[in-house]
N, C-alpha and C positions, 0 to 999 in steps of 0.2 A: 724283717729282711725278706725281700721279694725273691720267690723261687725262679722268676723269669729274668733276673738280672743278666745282662750281657757279660760274657766271660771277659771281654776286653775291658769293660767297665770295672769288673771285679779286680783286675790286675792294675787298672789305671794306666793302660797303654793304648796307643792308636791302633787301628785295624791293620796298618801296614808295618807295625813294629817288627824288628828282626828278632831272631832267637836270643841274641845276647841281651837285648832290652827286656824281653819277656822274662828271662831268667833272673836278671838283676831286680826287676820289679817284684817278682815272686819272693826272692831272697829277703828283700827289705820288709815286705809285709808279713812274711812268715815269722821273722824275728819279733815283730810287733804283736802279732796275734797268737803266738805260741801259747798253748794252755798253761805252761809253767810260768809264763809272764803274767797271766791273768787268771789266777786260781779261783775257781768257783763262778766265773763269769760266763753265763750261757750264751750271751750275745757274741763275745769274742770266740767262743768255741764254735758256734755256728758259722761265723765269718771265716774261721780258720779252715773248716771243712769245705766251705764254698770256694775258698782260695785254692785249696789242693785240687778240687775238681776242675777249676778253670785252668790251672797250670798243666794238669795231666792231659788235657785236650789240646791246648795251644802250643805245648812244647813238642807235640808229635805232629810232623808235617802232614801225614795222611788224615789224622783226626781233625786237624785244624782246617784242612781243605774241605772236609765233609761238613764241619761246623759252619764255615763261611758260606757254604752253599745251602745247607738245610737247617741250620740252627741246632737247637738241642734235640729236635726231632730226629736228627741223624743217629742219636744214640738210644732211641726208644723203640721197643717192639720190632727189632730186626731191620731197622732202617739202614741206609748205606754205611753209616759209621758205627753200627751196633757192635758191642763187644768192647766199648770204651771203659773208662774207669781205671781202677788200680789193680789190674790183674795181668798175669802173663808178663811179657817183656816190659810193658809199661810200668808195672809195679817195681821192677828191678831198677829202671832208670830213675823213677821217682825216689826210691829208697836211697840210691846213690847220692842224689842231690841233698836229701835231708841229712845224710851222714856227713856230707861236706860242710853243711851249715852248722849243725848242732854237735858234731863230733860223736855221734852214736847212730845205731841202726834205726830203721823206720819205726820198729816197735820199741826199741830200747830208748828212743828219744822221750817217749811218754813215761818211762819208768825211772828217769833220772831227774834229780833236782838240779837247780842252777849251779850248785857246786860240783856236779858231775858224779857224786857218790851215790851208791844205792840207797834207796829210802829206808831199807830195814837195817842199814849199817850206822856207824857213828855219824852224827850230823853236827856241823859247826853251829854255834849259837848265833843269834841275830846281832847285827851291829846296832848300836844305839847312837842317838844324836842328843847333844845338850847345848843349848844356846847360852852364851855368856856375853853380857854387855859390859864394856869397860869405858873409861874416860880417855880422852886424848893424852892426858898426863900419864895415865897408867900404860898406854901404848908406847909412850916415849921412854919411860923408865923400866918397863917390865912390871909384872904383877904376879903375886902368888896368893891364891885363895883356896878355900875349901868349898867343895860342891857336894851335894847329896844327890846321888843317882839311884833311882829305883830300877832294879834289874832282876832277871830270873836267875836262880841258882838251884843247884841240885838239892832236892828235899833230903834233909838229914835223917829223919826216921827210917825212910825206905832206901837210902843211899842212891836215890835217883832212879830206882827201878819202877816206881809206881805201885809196887806190890806191898801190901800190909806186912810189916815185919821183914821186908826184903825176901819174902818167900819166893821159891823158884817159879818161873813163868811156864805156861803151857803152850804147846804148839797151836797156832790159830787154826780153828776148824774151817774157816771160810777160804783161806788161801793155802792151807796145808804147809804153812811156814815160809812160803815164798815172799810174802809181803806185798804181792801184786795179784791182781785179777785181770783177766782178759775179757774183752767184750767187743762185739761187732756192732758198729754204728754206721749204717749205710755202707759207703765204700771204704770206710776206715776200719782197720782192725786195731783197736786201742788196748794199751796196757796201762792200767791205772793202779794207784795205791789202794791197797785193800781197805775198804771202809770199816771193817770190823777191828783190825789191829793197827790201823794207820801206818802201815808199812813196816811194822816191827817183825812180823812173822810169828809173833808170840802174843798170847792173851793173858790178861791178869785175872786170876780167879777172885781175889779179894782186893779191891783197890785200897791204896793207902788212905787212911782217914785224914792225914795231915795235908796231902796235896791232891786228893781226889783221883789218884791214879795217873796224874800228869807227870810225876817224877820231878817236878820243879815247883818252887815257891817264889813269890816276889819278896824281895828284901831290899831295904835301902842301904847303900854303901857310901861312906864318906871318903872322898878323895882329895888329896892336896895337889893342886894343879899349878904348875909354873908356866906363866905366859911370858915369852921372851920379849925383850925390848925391840921396838921397831915394827911390831905386827901391824897389819893394815886391816881395815874393815873388810869382812868376808873371809879372813884367814881361817883355815881349817887345821886343827891339831888332832892327830890320831894317837889314842892311847891303846896300845895293843893289849888284847886279852881282858879289857875292862868292860866288854859288852855282856850280853846274856850268856849264861853257861851253856855248854854244848849238850846235845842229847845223846844218850847211849854211849857216853864216854868220849864224845866229840869235843874239839877245842872250843874255847869261849870265843865269842865275837869281839869286835873292837868298839871302843867308844870314840866318837868324833865330836870335838868341841868346835862349834861355829861361833866365831867372834864378831861382834858388832861394836863399832866405836861411836859413842854419843857425839852429836853435834856440839861444837865448842862455841862459847860466847865471843871469843876474839879471833880464833884462827880457823882457817880452812886448809885442808891438806891435799896435796897432789904429790903422791910418791913420798920421797924424803923431804920435800920442800913444804914450807908453811907460808900462808898468805894472810895479810890482815890489812884493813883500811884504817888509817889514823887521821882523825880530823885535826886541822891546824887553824888557829885563829887567823883571820884575814891579815891582821897587822904583822904577825910573825911570818906569814907567807910572803908579804910584801917586803919586809925589811930583812928577812933571813934570821937564822938563829938555830939553836939546838932544841931537839925534842926527845923526851924520854919514852922508850917503848918497852913493854913487858915481853919477856921471852918464855917459851914453853917450859924451860927448866926452873922457872920461878925467879930468875934474875932480871936485871934491867940493863938496857943498852941505850946509847944515844945515837941519833942520826942528825947530821948537819943539813939544815934546810937552806938552800941558796936564796938570795933575795929575788923576788919575783916568781917564786915557785907557783905552779898552777895545779889545779885538781887533776889527778891522774898521774902525776909525777911519781915514779917508782924508785925505791931505794932498796938495795940488796945488802943484807947483813950476813956475811959469810959464816957458815958453821953454827948457825943458831936455829936450824930447822930440826927435823925429826932424826932419831937414831936410825942408822941403817940396820936392817935385820941381819943378825949374825955378823955384825961388823962394829967397829968403834967409831967410824966416821959419822958425821952428821950432815944433813942437808942444809939449805940456806933459808933465811927468813926474808920474805919480800914484803915491803911496806908500801902501800899505795896511799898517796896524800889526798886528802879531801879538804879543800879550803872552805872554811865555814864563814858564812856571812853573819855578822852580828845581828841579834834580835833584841827586842825589849829595850830599845835605846831611851835614854833620858833626853830631855829637851836640849841640854847642853851638848850632849853627844851628837844629836841630830844637827845642831847648828855647826859644830866643828866639821862634820862630814860634808855639809853643804858648802862651807868655805873651802874645804879640801877639793871638792868637785869643781868649783869655780876656778880654782888655781891650777887644776890639772890640764896638761896639754894632751893632744892626741897621742903623742909618743908614749904616754903612760899606760895606754890601753891598746896595744898594737893589734891584738886579736879582734877586739870589738871594732876598731877602725877598718881592719881588713874585711870583716864580715859585711859592714855597711857599704864599703866600696864595691864589693862583689854584688850586693843586692841592687845598688844603683845601676850598675852595668846591665844587670838582668832586666830591670824595668825599662831602661833606655832602649835596649835591643828589641823588646816586645811592644814598644810604643810607636815604632816606625811604621809608616803606612805600608801596606802590602805591595810588593812589586807587581807591575803590570806586564 
């Protein structure tokens, strides 16, 4: 990251941007680069500090004017804009904006987790994701299955304390029980989680041999999951409290099931409706007749094909589509006809077709005749000599 980057470039705004645009750009980038959103990422942390520096200057009319005229030299060694940064009144304004965005004070922002609770207090367990693949038939009827989910749970020998034999914890000597340490980094006064006790405010004299002092162990849990009828590909099901166990008495996280539906050999789905393509022999399409079609519920239904039916003709079978989620109604089944030309003909069959072709009039093939008539008109129009 270059130290000479232009402040307008850092915020991604034009040099003539107004105060509202500058504030909006800062708000968006601050949410993205916030240290809690990128734990342990030095690049994001540096960009976050650079962002704050740029906003502190461009949000102040006097400092912005000095920057526009002299650049960063305005704030170095007693230049016209010296005294910039996050001090005095500017710090108060900057802190107010951070409080508005993150719901905490300028320093407090760095000491809070995304859940808003103090790091040395109870913390909610992590949410888990489990991918489940089902067939279209299972999506139609609903499905119940058992899944095995590995998740963190409180260590039984130490009761989740992390201390061998659940022995009492000692006050952390590094943070004196606060769970946080303060540090000055350039223009920022940062409050971070204590690296010694990880925000607990207490230290473990003898770590639990079972969990290594973490207070949690990994264990598989078997769950019976009911998938409702009518679910679609990408449906998310939330199982409250089935995620990782909380820390220091905090609540457990949630388990999210993400459903994917396998492609089907016969049907394609659009919402509650199903679509399929059904090949029909040329003779049946020409003479008309009935055709049997399979449905998603394992039954069969018949469609009546009128004489002279062409490829692309659609038939709707009402109430033979998918089940509506949380409802008893069903969508429709749409069948698209595909007229099949016979192949692998015997000599006798070829002779019969040749006789049939000789006996056919133009009226038997109206689309073919119409196409050739249009093509003849096209050639006639383009064969005329150019006008002089």
